[in-house]
N, C-alpha and C positions, 0 to 999 in steps of 0.2 A: 296394494295394501292388503295386509292379512285380515281376513274376516273371522271374527271370534267364533269358534265352534266348527269351522270348516275343517274336515279331516285331511290329514296328509296321507296320500296313497304312495306306496312303494311298489314299483313294477319293474319287471325285467325289460332289458332292451331286446325287443323281438321284431321290430319292423325297421325299415329304412328311415322312417320319420323319427323313430326313437334314436337311431344311430346319429342322425343329424343333430338332434336335441342334445345328445351326450357331448358331441364335439362343439356345439354352439355355446354351451353354458358358460365357459370361462370368460368369453368376451363380454357377457352381460355382467358377470360378477366384478370384473376388473375395469369396467368402463370408468374412465376418468383417472385411473391410477397410472401416473406417469412412469412408474418403475416396473410395471408388468411388461413382459415381452411375450407376445403370442407365439406358442410353439407351432410348428408346421402340423396342420391337421392330419396330413397323410402319415406323419411319423407317429402320432398318437393312434391312429386307426390301425396301423400295421401290427400293433401289439395284439389285436384281436382277430387277425387274419388266420385262416385255417392252417397256413403253412408256417406259422410261428413255432419254432422248435419247443417252446414252453409247453405246448399241449402234449408232448411226448412224455412229460413227467409231472404235469400239473393240471389243474382245473381252475376255472374262475367263473364269476357271474357279474354282469354289469347291471347295476340297480340305479333307478331314477326315483327321486322324490318329487311328487306332483301334487299341487293343490289348485283346485278350480281350473284344471287343464294346463296350468303353467308349470314347467319344470324348474324346480328351485334347488336341486342338489343332485349329486351323483356319487357313487362309490363302487369299488370293485373288490369284493372279498375273493381271496385266492388261496390255493393250497399248492405249495411248492414241495414236492416229495423229496427232492434232493436236500433241501434245507432240513426237513424233518429227519431224514436219515443221518445227516451230519450232526444235528444237535441232539438226537435221541429222544425227542419229545414231540407231541402232536401240537405244533404251533402253526396257526394260520396267519394270513397277512391281509391287510387292507391297503388299497392304493387308489390313485386317480381321484382322490377326494376333492370335490369342489362344492361350495354351499353358500347360499345367500346368508346375510347376517341375521339369522333366525335360529335361536338355540333349539327350538322344537324340531325344526327340520334336520339339524345336525344330529340330534338325539335319535330321531326316527331312523335316519340313514345308518348310523353306527349300530343301533340295536338290530336292524335288519341284517347287516353284515355279520354281526356276532351270531345271530340265529342261524344263518346259512352255514357258518363254520361249525357251530355246535352240533348241528344235525349230521355233520360229516365226521364227527369224532374228534374235533379239535378241542384242546384244553386251554390254550392261550391264544391271544391274537397280538400281532405286532404291526406297527405301521407309523407313518405312511411308507409303504414300499410298493412300487409298481412292479409286482411279480418277483423281482429280485433286486438286490442292491447294485447289480450291474446297470440297472435302469434308474429312472428318477426315484428318489426317496428323500425322506427327511422333511420336517416342517421347520421353516425359519422361525427362530424365537428372539433373535437380537440382530439388528442391522437392517431395519426396514427403510432406511433413508437413502438407499441407492439400489439401482437395478441389479439383478443377478447376472453372473457371467454365464457363458455358453454351457449348456447342459447342467445348470445348477437350479435348484428349486426356488420358488417364490410363492408366498401365500399371504393373505391378510392376517394381521395380528390376532384376530378372533378365532382362528382355527385351533391353535394350541390352547387358547383359553377355554374353548368349548370342551375339548378333550379332558382338561384338568377338572372342569366342573363335573364331568361325568365319571370321575374316579380313575381315569387313566394315569399310569405312573411313568415317569421317565425311565426308559431302558438305557439309553446312552446318548450323549451329545457328540456332535462333530463340530469342528471349527474350520473356518476359511481364513487364510492369511493374505495380506497384501504385501507385495515386495516391489519397491521402486526399482525401475530399470535404468533410470537416468543418473545413477550414482556409481562410483567405482566399487568393484567387488571387495568384500571384506578380506582381511588378511587370512582369516580362517579358510575362506573359499580358495584363495590363491594357493595356500599351503596344501589343501586337499588335492588340487589339480597337480601340483608338483609331486606329491607323494604318489599319486596314481601313475604319472608318467615314469617316475624313477622305478616303479615296480614293474615296468615293462608292459603296461597295459596299453591297448589301442583305444582311441576315442574317434568316432566318426558319426556323420549324419546318417539318418535312415535313407535307404534307396527306395524312392517312390515310383520308379519305372515299372510299368505293367508287368514285365517279365520277371522282375526281382521282388516286387512288393509282397507277393504271397509267401515266398520263401522267408522273407524277413519276418512276416507275421507269425509263421509257424514257430520260429525261434523265440519270438516274443511270448507266444502262448506257453512254451515250455518254461520260460522264466517266470511268468505270472503264476503258473500252476505250482511251481516250487515255492514261491514267496508268499502267496496270498491264501493258500489252502486253509490256514488256521485263523483267518480273519473272522471277527465276530459277524454273525448273520450272513456269512458268505455261503453261497451255493455254487458248487462246481459247474463249469461250462465244458461242453465238448469242444474239440478243436474246430469242428464244423460250425458250431454256434459262434465261436470267437472270430473265425474268418469271415463269417457273414457280417458281423458288426464292423470288422476292420475294413472290409470293402466299402462299406457305406461312408467311412471316414476318410478314405484315401484322397478324394478330391479336395478335402478341407484341410489337409495337413500342410503346414509350412515346414519344409525339411530342416530349416534352421532352428526349429523348436523341438526337434526329436533327435536326441543323441544316444548312441549305443556305446557301451564299454565292452571290450572283448579281451580275452587273455590268450595271447599266442602260445603260452606254455600248455594250454589245454585245448589245442587245435582250434584256436579262435572262438572258443565258446562264448556266447553272449552272457555276460555276468552282471550287467547293469543297464539301466535304461532311464531316461527322463523323457516324458511325453508332454509337450506343450502344444496347444492349439490356439489360433487367433480367436478373439472373442466375437464369434459370429452373432451374438445377440445384438451387437451394434448394427447388424444388417437386418436380422429377423424382425426387429421392432418396426421396420418399414414395410413388411410384407403382409401383415394382417393374417398370418397363419396359412397363406396360400402361395404356392410357387407359380405354376403355369408359365406361359411365355412372358407375360408382363412382369411377373414376380422374378423370373430368371434374369431379365434385363436389370431390374432394380437390384437384385442380388449382386450382379457383376459390377454395377455402378457403386453401390455403397461399400462393397468389399474393399475398395481402395482406401477407405477412410479409417479402417480398423487400426487403432493405436494402442491396444492392450491385448493381453492374452491370459489364458488359464493353463497352469501346469497341473495336469491331471494325475500324473504318476511320477514318483521318484523312487527307484528301487534298485537293490543290488543283492546278490547272494550273500548270506550271512558272513561267510569267511572273507568277503571283500569289503565289508563295511569298515573293518579295521584298517584297510588300505585307503579309506576316505573316498571311495568311489562316488557315493551320493553327493558329497561336497564338490567333487570334480565336475560332475554332471551339471550341478546348479551353476558352477563357474562358467561352463561352456554356454549355457543358456544366456547368462548375463553378458558375456563378451562376444558371442557369435550370433545371438538371436536377431540382431539388427542388420545382418548382412542381406544383400539382395534388395535393398531399398526400403525394407520394412523398418519402421521406427516405433518400437513399442515403448511406451512410457512406464508401464507397470504390468505386473502379472499377479494373478490370484493363484495361490497354491491351495487347492481344495479338492475334496474335503479330507480332513484328518480326524480320526476318532480321538476324543478327548484324552483317553488313557494311552495313546500311542506316543509315548514320550520320546523314543528314539527319533521318530520323524519330526515331532514338534521341536525338539532341541536342534535338529538339523536346520529346520526352517528358520528358527529364531537366531541361530548362529549366522544364517545368511542375511539377516536383516529384516525378516518378515515380522509383521505385527498382526494380531488377531483383528479380523475385519467383520466377520459375521459368525453367528452361532446357530446351529441346527439341532434338532432333537428327533429321536425315535421313541415312540411310546409303546407300552405293553399293558395288557389287562388279562386277568384270568376269566375264563368262560364258565 
């Protein structure tokens, strides 16, 4: 219970005890929340490891809010110089935000993060973004009645409420769609696949064999670089960074959920991709944030029960969108994703910026319906 007049201290994470407190805090905040899925602690911690490529172009600070010796909140202000260079303005970030339901604690944390950024010449702040939008970002603002899918954010409803009380403004919303997989593909999807095949394009699953996977990912990196460079709040990644992340996902991929489109007329250039992954949150909810040998056994056991997935990416080079390649790729997920004994009942297509109408129209033509809404906030410093 809060003691009136007891000050809130903000301190840097500087000891191993502080690091543990930083990682322990979410379990206390979400205790009793059936929809929260504990992230792997090791995955959170590696963001702050000295070998994280982020430190080649960025800086950050981990802050804790403490009252009477108890940690009540955390936040990480960060400067991503690649984002600053791309947007042409001094914009800082905040992320890894967690806080008890106490407005004073939230205000103290956010003010401390803003002060840290202001002292380093930042003129605006945007968040929540955990270092870049390639990582966890966004606050959930609608759709608190169900758990998040794999690698999607979740938070109490009071997080966005606190920010709005403090004068933060909406920068942009993103939406997640739900697409049933136990129904026949729409005629639009069938036609998209037929058009793609008649155009002479090849469609195939990703090759996850060790000797081929890295070559596949290098080609995917080139496609991503061409298609996503102009995305809002996007900061470029090097090929080495991309491959580092891809290697971590390799063991989690179901090849039936990753389809590639190639054009033989352009030397089999990769011109489109759909990337779907099983919803491993159905497994992670049983691990309490820790893997270890016992967690690994539980992971392998509960992995068999996964019956839904998340489509993270649907993309094609601009000149191939007229050939309906994205529709063809969604068609393949719907018709081929259940092979190999996997029976997925539904997929979440997430996330999509609210003003990305080409992608939204594609998803809605496929039968998707808005499921959750997320938000990024900004504030002048």
